[in-house]
N, CA, C and O atoms as a MOPAC input file, in Angstrom:
PM7 MOZYME 1SCF
protein

 N     92.61900 1    78.83000 1   101.32800 1
 C     93.06300 1    79.02100 1   102.62500 1
 C     92.42000 1    79.69700 1   103.78900 1
 O     91.97500 1    80.83800 1   103.66700 1
 N     92.36000 1    79.11500 1   104.78500 1
 C     90.61200 1    79.47700 1   105.83900 1
 C     91.42500 1    80.46800 1   106.69700 1
 O     92.52200 1    80.14900 1   107.15500 1
 N     90.89000 1    81.62200 1   106.89500 1
 C     91.57200 1    82.54100 1   107.66200 1
 C     91.24200 1    81.87100 1   108.95900 1
 O     90.23800 1    81.25600 1   109.31900 1
 N     92.49400 1    82.19500 1   109.63000 1
 C     91.75300 1    81.98500 1   111.24700 1
 C     93.14500 1    83.18700 1   112.15200 1
 O     93.77000 1    84.05100 1   111.53700 1
 N     93.24500 1    83.00900 1   113.04900 1
 C     94.38400 1    83.59300 1   114.05200 1
 C     95.61000 1    83.57100 1   113.56800 1
 O     96.32800 1    84.55600 1   113.39000 1
 N     95.92700 1    82.20500 1   113.29900 1
 C     97.33200 1    82.30600 1   112.86700 1
 C     97.86600 1    82.39800 1   111.34100 1
 O     99.08000 1    82.37700 1   111.13400 1
 N     97.04300 1    82.48900 1   110.39400 1
 C     97.86700 1    82.49000 1   108.93300 1
 C     97.15200 1    84.20500 1   108.73600 1
 O     97.09600 1    84.64100 1   107.58600 1
 N     96.57000 1    85.20900 1   110.05200 1
 C     96.03800 1    86.47300 1   109.37100 1
 C     97.07600 1    86.80200 1   109.20600 1
 O     97.14500 1    86.57300 1   107.99800 1
 N     98.13400 1    87.23500 1   109.50000 1
 C     99.44600 1    88.11100 1   109.19200 1
 C    100.30000 1    87.99200 1   108.05600 1
 O    100.99900 1    88.89100 1   107.58800 1
 N    100.15900 1    86.43200 1   107.51000 1
 C    100.52900 1    86.41800 1   106.41300 1
 C     99.57100 1    86.83300 1   105.40600 1
 O    100.16400 1    87.20500 1   104.39400 1
 N     97.99400 1    86.92700 1   105.28300 1
 C     97.44200 1    87.12800 1   104.35900 1
 C     97.70000 1    88.73700 1   104.41800 1
 O     97.94900 1    89.30700 1   103.35600 1
 N     97.65500 1    89.38200 1   105.46400 1
 C     98.31400 1    91.09400 1   105.75100 1
 C     99.14400 1    91.29100 1   104.63000 1
 O     98.78000 1    92.02200 1   103.70800 1
 N    100.22800 1    90.70400 1   104.62600 1
 C    101.81000 1    90.59200 1   104.56300 1
 C    101.93300 1    90.71200 1   102.71800 1
 O    102.81100 1    91.33300 1   102.12000 1
 N    100.71100 1    89.87600 1   102.04100 1
 C    100.67100 1    88.76300 1   101.09200 1
 C    100.02000 1    90.25000 1   100.35600 1
 O    100.58400 1    91.09000 1    99.65500 1
 N     98.70500 1    90.16900 1   100.81200 1
 C     97.36400 1    91.23700 1   100.45500 1
 C     98.50200 1    92.93300 1   100.24200 1
 O     98.64100 1    93.43900 1    99.12800 1
 N     98.98200 1    93.37000 1   101.16300 1
 C     99.83800 1    94.39900 1   101.23800 1
 C    101.30100 1    94.57500 1   100.08000 1
 O    101.62600 1    95.56000 1    99.41800 1
 N    101.92100 1    93.29700 1   100.16900 1
 C    102.70600 1    93.47400 1    98.99800 1
 C    102.53100 1    93.61700 1    97.88100 1
 O    103.11000 1    94.47100 1    97.20900 1
 N    101.61600 1    92.73300 1    97.41200 1
 C    100.86800 1    92.83100 1    96.24700 1
 C    100.24600 1    93.73100 1    95.77000 1
 O    100.25500 1    93.86100 1    94.54600 1
 N     99.64100 1    94.47600 1    96.45100 1
 C     99.03600 1    95.73200 1    96.31900 1
 C    100.31100 1    97.27000 1    95.95900 1
 O    100.15100 1    98.27800 1    95.27100 1
 N    101.60400 1    96.75200 1    96.86300 1
 C    102.61300 1    97.75600 1    96.67000 1
 C    102.99900 1    97.31800 1    94.98500 1
 O    102.83500 1    98.00800 1    93.97800 1
 N    103.47100 1    96.15200 1    95.08400 1
 C    103.68600 1    95.88700 1    93.82800 1
 C    102.98800 1    96.01800 1    92.41400 1
 O    103.48700 1    95.93000 1    91.29200 1
 N    102.08100 1    96.18300 1    92.68700 1
 C    101.24300 1    96.56900 1    91.44800 1
 C    101.00100 1    97.89500 1    91.61500 1
 O    100.58700 1    98.22100 1    90.50200 1
 N    100.99500 1    98.86400 1    92.29500 1
 C    101.00300 1   100.29400 1    92.05400 1
 C    102.31900 1   100.63700 1    91.75700 1
 O    102.29200 1   101.63300 1    91.03300 1
 N    103.57600 1   100.23500 1    92.00500 1
 C    104.87800 1   100.38800 1    91.47600 1
 C    105.34800 1    99.94700 1    89.80500 1
 O    106.07600 1   100.47800 1    88.96600 1
 N    104.64100 1    98.88600 1    89.83600 1
 C    104.78900 1    98.10100 1    88.33100 1
 C    103.82600 1    99.26200 1    87.12100 1
 O    104.20000 1    99.71600 1    86.04000 1
 N    102.44800 1    99.46200 1    87.89600 1
 C    101.75800 1   100.18400 1    87.00700 1
 C    102.39200 1   102.00400 1    86.77000 1
 O    102.19200 1   102.68800 1    85.76600 1
 N    103.08500 1   102.38200 1    87.89100 1
 C    103.85100 1   103.46600 1    87.50400 1
 C    104.85600 1   103.37300 1    86.87400 1
 O    105.35800 1   104.37600 1    86.36700 1
 N    105.37500 1   102.21200 1    86.75100 1
 C    106.64400 1   102.08500 1    85.47200 1
 C    105.88200 1   101.63800 1    84.36200 1
 O    106.73100 1   101.69700 1    83.47300 1
 N    104.83100 1   101.22700 1    83.82100 1
 C    104.28200 1   101.43300 1    82.75000 1
 C    104.24300 1   102.53700 1    82.41600 1
 O    105.08800 1   103.02600 1    81.66600 1
 N    103.32900 1   103.12500 1    82.86200 1
 C    102.75800 1   104.63300 1    82.43800 1
 C    104.10200 1   105.09600 1    82.39400 1
 O    104.41500 1   105.29300 1    81.22000 1
 N    104.99700 1   105.34200 1    83.16000 1
 C    105.97300 1   106.06600 1    82.49100 1
 C    106.73300 1   105.81200 1    81.54800 1
 O    107.51100 1   106.69200 1    81.18200 1
 N    106.71900 1   104.54100 1    80.89800 1
 C    107.35600 1   103.90200 1    79.50200 1
 C    106.43300 1   104.16900 1    78.70900 1
 O    106.99500 1   104.59100 1    77.69900 1
 N    105.31400 1   104.17800 1    78.55100 1
 C    104.26500 1   104.45200 1    77.78800 1
 C    104.06800 1   106.41000 1    77.55300 1
 O    103.52500 1   106.92400 1    76.57500 1
 N    104.65300 1   107.14000 1    78.69200 1
 C    104.74200 1   108.16800 1    78.58500 1
 C    105.92500 1   109.05500 1    77.34200 1
 O    105.93100 1   110.04700 1    76.61400 1
 N    106.92100 1   107.76500 1    77.78400 1
 C    107.92100 1   107.98400 1    77.18600 1
 C    107.94400 1   107.53400 1    75.47500 1
 O    108.79700 1   107.99100 1    74.71400 1
 N    107.04100 1   106.72700 1    75.10000 1
 C    106.24300 1   106.44300 1    73.84000 1
 C    105.47100 1   107.38700 1    73.22700 1
 O    105.36400 1   107.69200 1    72.03900 1
 N    104.98900 1   107.77200 1    74.13800 1
 C    103.82200 1   108.86300 1    73.75500 1
 C    102.66300 1   108.88700 1    73.87600 1
 O    101.93700 1   109.76900 1    73.41900 1
 N    102.20800 1   107.66300 1    74.67900 1
 C    101.11000 1   107.81100 1    74.92200 1
 C    100.57600 1   108.39100 1    76.56700 1
 O    101.02700 1   107.77000 1    77.53000 1
 N     99.88200 1   109.25300 1    76.75900 1
 C     99.13400 1   109.15300 1    77.91800 1
 C     98.65100 1   108.65800 1    78.67500 1
 O     97.49700 1   108.54600 1    78.26100 1
 N     98.71600 1   108.19100 1    79.67900 1
 C     97.76700 1   107.31400 1    80.08000 1
 C     97.83800 1   107.80100 1    81.74000 1
 O     98.83900 1   107.90100 1    82.45000 1
 N     96.67100 1   108.01300 1    82.01700 1
 C     96.58500 1   108.38500 1    83.53600 1
 C     95.19600 1   107.83500 1    84.02900 1
 O     94.07300 1   108.23200 1    83.71700 1
 N     95.54100 1   106.87500 1    84.83300 1
 C     94.31300 1   106.17900 1    85.61700 1
 C     94.41400 1   106.37500 1    87.02200 1
 O     94.27900 1   105.23800 1    87.47400 1
 N     94.56100 1   107.09100 1    87.89200 1
 C     94.55300 1   107.48100 1    89.19600 1
 C     93.42700 1   107.73000 1    89.97900 1
 O     93.20200 1   108.93400 1    90.10400 1
 N     92.63500 1   106.98000 1    90.55400 1
 C     91.69500 1   107.06800 1    90.80100 1
 C     92.07700 1   108.13800 1    92.30400 1
 O     91.46200 1   109.17300 1    92.04900 1
 N     92.69100 1   108.31100 1    93.50500 1
 C     92.83500 1   108.73600 1    94.60500 1
 C     94.45800 1   108.09700 1    95.36800 1
 O     95.42000 1   107.40400 1    95.03400 1
 N     94.01900 1   108.77400 1    96.42000 1
 C     95.39400 1   108.33500 1    97.31400 1
 C     94.54000 1   108.20500 1    98.75300 1
 O     93.54900 1   108.88000 1    99.02800 1
 N     95.18400 1   107.12800 1    99.65100 1
 C     94.67200 1   106.63800 1   100.09700 1
 C     95.83300 1   106.83300 1   101.57700 1
 O     96.86700 1   106.25500 1   101.24400 1
 N     95.94000 1   107.20800 1   102.50100 1
 C     96.80300 1   107.02100 1   103.59100 1
 C     96.90500 1   107.63000 1   104.93000 1
 O     96.12400 1   107.23400 1   105.79500 1
 N     97.91600 1   108.70100 1   105.25700 1
 C     97.44300 1   109.10300 1   106.73900 1
 C     99.03900 1   109.98400 1   106.83200 1
 O    100.12500 1   109.66700 1   106.34700 1
 N     98.69900 1   111.02600 1   107.54800 1
 C     99.79900 1   111.88900 1   107.98600 1
 C     99.24400 1   112.76300 1   109.59000 1
 O     98.36900 1   113.54500 1   109.96000 1
 N    100.35800 1   112.04300 1   110.11800 1
 C    100.83300 1   112.57800 1   111.47100 1
 C    101.79700 1   113.48200 1   111.85800 1
 O    102.51700 1   113.66500 1   112.84000 1
 N    101.55900 1   114.07400 1   110.61300 1
 C    102.97100 1   115.46600 1   110.60800 1
 C    104.29300 1   114.75700 1   110.98000 1
 O    105.22500 1   115.55800 1   111.04900 1
 N    104.53600 1   113.83200 1   111.16700 1
 C    105.85500 1   113.10300 1   111.50800 1
 C    106.16900 1   112.36100 1   110.63300 1
 O    107.19600 1   112.51000 1   109.97100 1
 N    105.13900 1   111.20000 1   110.43600 1
 C    105.32700 1   110.44200 1   109.42500 1
 C    103.99600 1   110.68500 1   108.69900 1
 O    103.00300 1   111.15800 1   109.25100 1
 N    104.08600 1   110.23200 1   107.11200 1
 C    103.21700 1   110.27200 1   106.15800 1
 C    103.48500 1   109.23300 1   105.30100 1
 O    104.54400 1   109.14600 1   104.67900 1
 N    102.39700 1   108.27500 1   105.21800 1
 C    102.24600 1   107.55200 1   104.29600 1
 C    101.02200 1   107.42100 1   103.22100 1
 O     99.84400 1   107.18400 1   103.48500 1
 N    101.53300 1   107.60800 1   102.11300 1
 C    100.07600 1   107.89000 1   100.93400 1
 C    100.48800 1   106.43900 1   100.01700 1
 O    101.60600 1   105.92400 1   100.02300 1
 N     99.41300 1   105.98800 1    99.32200 1
 C     99.10900 1   104.64100 1    98.84000 1
 C     98.38500 1   105.39900 1    97.24600 1
 O     97.16100 1   105.29700 1    97.16400 1
 N     98.92000 1   105.92500 1    96.37200 1
 C     97.93500 1   105.79400 1    95.20400 1
 C     97.25100 1   104.83400 1    94.50500 1
 O     97.95200 1   103.93700 1    94.03600 1
 N     96.42700 1   104.79500 1    94.36800 1
 C     94.90400 1   103.66100 1    93.94400 1
 C     95.10700 1   103.61700 1    92.44300 1
 O     94.74100 1   104.57800 1    91.76700 1
 N     95.68800 1   102.52100 1    91.86400 1
 C     95.61000 1   103.03900 1    90.16900 1
 C     94.73900 1   101.48600 1    89.55100 1
 O     93.94600 1   100.89000 1    90.27900 1
 N     95.02900 1   101.06700 1    88.27400 1
 C     94.32100 1    99.91200 1    88.16200 1
 C     96.06800 1    99.03000 1    88.53800 1
 O     95.87800 1    97.81900 1    88.42200 1
 N     96.94800 1    99.20300 1    88.76300 1
 C     97.88200 1    98.30800 1    89.26300 1
 C     97.40200 1    97.94200 1    90.25400 1
 O     97.20900 1    96.73100 1    90.36700 1
 N     97.07600 1    98.72600 1    91.20800 1
 C     97.10500 1    98.61000 1    92.61700 1
 C     95.96300 1    97.12100 1    92.97200 1
 O     96.12600 1    96.09600 1    93.63400 1
 N     94.64900 1    97.73900 1    92.03700 1
 C     93.87300 1    96.61500 1    91.87200 1
 C     94.29000 1    95.45700 1    90.96200 1
 O     93.43900 1    94.57700 1    90.83700 1
 N     95.28500 1    95.31900 1    90.39300 1
 C     95.62600 1    93.59300 1    89.68500 1
 C     96.44900 1    93.31600 1    91.05000 1
 O     96.27900 1    92.18900 1    91.51700 1
 N     97.13600 1    94.00000 1    91.60900 1
 C     97.89700 1    93.59500 1    92.58700 1
 C     96.80700 1    92.80200 1    94.14800 1
 O     97.01400 1    91.75000 1    94.75400 1
 N     96.12800 1    93.44000 1    94.27100 1
 C     95.36800 1    93.31600 1    94.97900 1
 C     94.61000 1    91.58600 1    94.74400 1
 O     94.50200 1    90.61800 1    95.49700 1
 N     94.18200 1    91.86500 1    93.23800 1
 C     93.19500 1    90.62500 1    93.06400 1
 C     94.88900 1    89.68800 1    92.71000 1
 O     94.45000 1    90.26100 1    91.71300 1
 N     95.83900 1    89.14500 1    92.57100 1
 C     97.08800 1    88.07000 1    92.30000 1
 C     96.89800 1    87.92600 1    93.88600 1
 O     96.32900 1    86.91000 1    94.28500 1
 N     97.36500 1    88.93600 1    94.87400 1
 C     97.67700 1    88.70300 1    96.58500 1
 C     96.07800 1    88.03200 1    96.83800 1
 O     95.84700 1    87.61800 1    97.97400 1
 N     95.47700 1    87.97300 1    96.26400 1
 C     93.78700 1    87.28600 1    96.85600 1
 C     93.92000 1    85.86800 1    96.37300 1
 O     93.65600 1    84.96000 1    97.16100 1
 N     94.45400 1    85.49800 1    94.67900 1
 C     94.90100 1    84.43200 1    94.50800 1
 C     95.51900 1    83.71800 1    95.00600 1
 O     95.11500 1    82.61100 1    95.36200 1
 N     97.04900 1    84.28700 1    95.22800 1
 C     97.65400 1    83.42000 1    95.91100 1
 C     97.74700 1    82.92400 1    97.36700 1
 O     98.23500 1    81.91000 1    97.86600 1
 N     97.02000 1    84.14100 1    97.93900 1
 C     96.37100 1    83.30500 1    99.51200 1
 C     95.30400 1    82.50800 1    99.43800 1
 O     95.26000 1    81.71800 1   100.38100 1
 N     94.34100 1    82.40500 1    98.60100 1
 C     93.42500 1    81.39900 1    98.19600 1
 C     94.11500 1    79.41000 1    97.79500 1
 O     93.76800 1    78.23700 1    97.93600 1
 N     95.19600 1    80.22100 1    97.27600 1
 C     95.67200 1    78.98300 1    96.40900 1
 C     96.86200 1    78.57500 1    97.83200 1
 O     97.54900 1    77.70200 1    97.30100 1
 N     97.23500 1    78.69500 1    98.80700 1
 C     98.10300 1    78.22200 1    99.83700 1
 C     97.44200 1    77.80200 1   100.25400 1
 O     96.33400 1    78.32400 1   100.37800 1
 N     97.83600 1    76.19500 1   100.87700 1
 C     96.99000 1    75.55200 1   101.71800 1
 C     97.68100 1    74.96100 1   102.81700 1
 O     97.05700 1    74.33700 1   103.67600 1

């Protein structure tokens, strides 16, 4: 995919959605492993903003990075 003004919103949507899905899937995997008895905590930190009324925070973990990689791969394959 060549990036231009027309497909930039699609790239941003796929990138954001894949990062969120990766983060949530890693959290679910971590909960399942914790129930089994394996303590797995690879949280790198938080990225977000807080304006006293609205707060948005994303916790970075390996699932986030895997989701971003998958989203980049999907965008590269779309033509």
